[in-house]
N, C-alpha and C positions, 0 to 999 in steps of 0.2 A: 610477629607470629609464634600462634603455638595452635596448637593443634587438640581435639579436645575429641571425645569416639562419644556418640549419636544412639539411644536409642529411641526409634521414633514409632508411636502408634495411634493411630485413632478409632475411635467408636463413633459406630451407628447404632440409630435405633430407632424399631419402625412399630413396638407396639407398646401391650403392658407388660412394665419390669416392676420384683418386687422392690419397694422404696430400701434403698443400706449403701453405707460407705464402699462394699465392695463386695463382689462374689462370680460366681462361677460363667463362664465368656458363652455367650449362644451366637453361631450364626446364626445370619436370615435363612430361611430357607428358599433363597428365591433360588430359581435352577431353569435352563433351559437349552437345547441344544446348541453347540459351540458357543455357545458364554460364559467366560470362569464365573462360579457364583463370587459371590462378597470374597473379598479377600485383604491381605494385608500389605500394607498400611492402607485404609482411607477417611478422606474427609465425607463430612455428613453436614447435610443443609436440612431443613425441615420448614412446610409451609409457605409453600413459595408454587405459583399459579403459571401458564405456561400455551401456547394455542400451536394450531393447526391450521396451516393458513397454505391458499392453491385453489387447482381445478383437473378436473381430466386429463386437459392437452398439455396443463404446463407443468406438473407435478406438483407434491404439497410440503412445505418448509413448515418441519415443530422448533418453535422457537422457544427460547426459557430464559429470561433476563429477570433476574431475582431483585428485590429491594433488597438492601445488604442487612444481615441479620445475623444469626450469632447461632454459629455452630457447634461441633466437638472436636476435640483433638488428644487422643490418649494413651496411658502408656504404663504396662503395669496396673495399679490403680490411682494412677495421680491420671485426672482428669485436666486439659486444658482448653479455657474459649478460643474460640475462632471468632476475632471482635471484625463487628462489620461485613463477614463473610459476604462475598457474591459468589453468584454460579452464572457460567455465557456459558448455551448450548446452541448448537443447530445441528439439525440436520436433515438432509431431503430422503424422501422417496419421490414414485413415479405413483399413481391410479389406485395399482393395487395394494400398495407399500411396501414394496421392496426397496430399501436401503441405495439411495442410485450413489455412484462416486462421486464426489464433489471435494476437493483440499477447504472448501465449508465447513466438513462436516465436523467439527468440534466443542472440546468443551474447555470452557478456560472455566477457572477460583481465587479468587482474589481474598484477602485477609491476612488479617496481622497478627501475633501470638507473641504472648509473653515469653518469660524465658523459663526456665525449665524447672528454676528453684519459686516461683510463682504461679503452680496450679489451681487449677478453680477450687478442688474436692482429692481428695487422696494426699498421697507422699510422692515428691520426686525421685525419681530413679538414684538410686544412690552407684555414685562416680561416672553420673552420664549428663549432660547438659547440653543445653546451644543456649543461642544467647538470644532476646529479644526480638522478634521479628517485626519492621515496620511492615506498613499496607502494601503487598504487592502481590504478584504472579503466587502462589502456591503451588499451583500446578494446571497441564494443560497436554493435551492428548486431543490425535485425529478416533473419530469413530470411524469404523473398519465392519460390523458386523450387526445384528441385531437378533435380537433372541424374545419371545413373549412366556410371560410363566403366569398365566390367565388364574391359578388360583389364589397368586399372592396381589391380584392388582399390579405387577411387576414385567414393567418393558428393560430390558438390557440390554448395554452396548459392550462387544471387545472394540478394542481400543490401543493405539501405540505411538508413537512417535511423542514420546512425551520430554515436558521441558515442566519449567517451575523448581520453588526449592527444594521442596521436598522428593524430588525425582533425580535431581544432582547429580546419584549414582548409582541409577537402577539400570539393571543391565538391558543394552538394544536391543535384545529380541523376547523382549518377555512381553504377554502377555495378556492382560486384565482386565477390569471389566467397568465398568460404569448403570448403576444400575437408579430408573426410576418408578417409585410406589407411591397409591393413595395410601396414605395416611389413614387413613378411614378401612385397612385392612386388619384380618384378624389370624392368629396365632393359625390357625383350623380352613381359614379361606377365606373369599371378603366380601365383604358387606356391601352393595350396590344401594349407597343412598343417594338421596338428588343432589347432594355436592359432586359427586364424583362417577356418576354416571355418563357423560360424555369420556372420560377417560378407559368404563367401562367399554365404551361399545368402541371406541379408538383401535384398544387390544385387541377384540374379536376381529376386526374387520383387517387388524397386523394378523390374525393367527388362522386364519381363514381366507385371505386373500380374497377380500372382499373390497368396494372401490371404498375410497377415502372420502369423507367430508369434512368443511370446515369445524374447526371446534376450537372451545376454550377448554379450558380444563385446573381447575382448585387443589388444595390440601394434599399439595404435594408433598415427596420429598427423595432424596437423594443421598445412596451408599456411592461413592469414586472412589476404588482402588488403585491405589500408587503402589509400581512395581516392586515384586520383594527378590530379593539377590538372592541367591540357592542359597549360599550356606545359612545363611537366616532361620530357614526351615526348622534346621534340627530344636533350636530356640522356643518351638513355639507350644511342645507340648503340655507345660505345665502352666501355662499361661490362666492369670486369671484377669475382670477387669470390671469397671463402673458396670453400676445399672444406670439406667437409660431413665428417660422423663417418662408421665402419662400417654400412655397410644403409642411408644418405642420400644425397640427390643434390643439390645447389644453385640454389640460385633465389637474383639478385641484384637488387637493385631498386633507386629510386632517388627521393625527394619533396624538392624545396627550400618549405621555407615560412619564417614567420618569427614567432619565437617572444619575448613580453613578458614580461623576468623582472625580480624586483625585487634 
């Protein structure tokens, strides 16, 4: 066995970004009381759907079971594809949109990653590496609270009890976030088109304590933050990162840990 030090980051994207190999990172402006803003590191998946099913008597369950797709995983100016990425999310609400404590309020992310020497674009981080990861659980966490950023068409969750490959060295008391958002969102607000009307209505019901209704959602994206050890905060000041794809805006993050490999 030998020990290697890894710098791991993930880039999330949500609106238009100028194309190019590298550029300054811009965090998505998601904000809600009690919910951490998108942070570092994080996983991203775009263009999936979900549903809200239930009744006033039994409450409602938000469910997302995505089709396998490719997400992104970035460090510095290197971008790595998460192959066959899948997100599984369950969140239980009462009839007026309050999150109900339930052990199945969870998010799980699965996928595979190339080794650090094989980025999708950009250059691998000098002196730091990880081996190729097979299809496996990359991250999971419990969902503990919610908040709505109506202007960005985003729903945020606070999380705890992290597990999975990416969070193996996370501090046990870290509180980070999962954000679900509409891919039709703009930088300065949101555009309410026919594809996301049901998502906008759901967020309005949550925000204003209105009765929920059954709904199905399309054209969603997610940003799932992996806890960042406190010591790594000192390393974030000079980060730059890759721009994303059309309809997305970038988030570049960094984390240092040790991985034991055989």
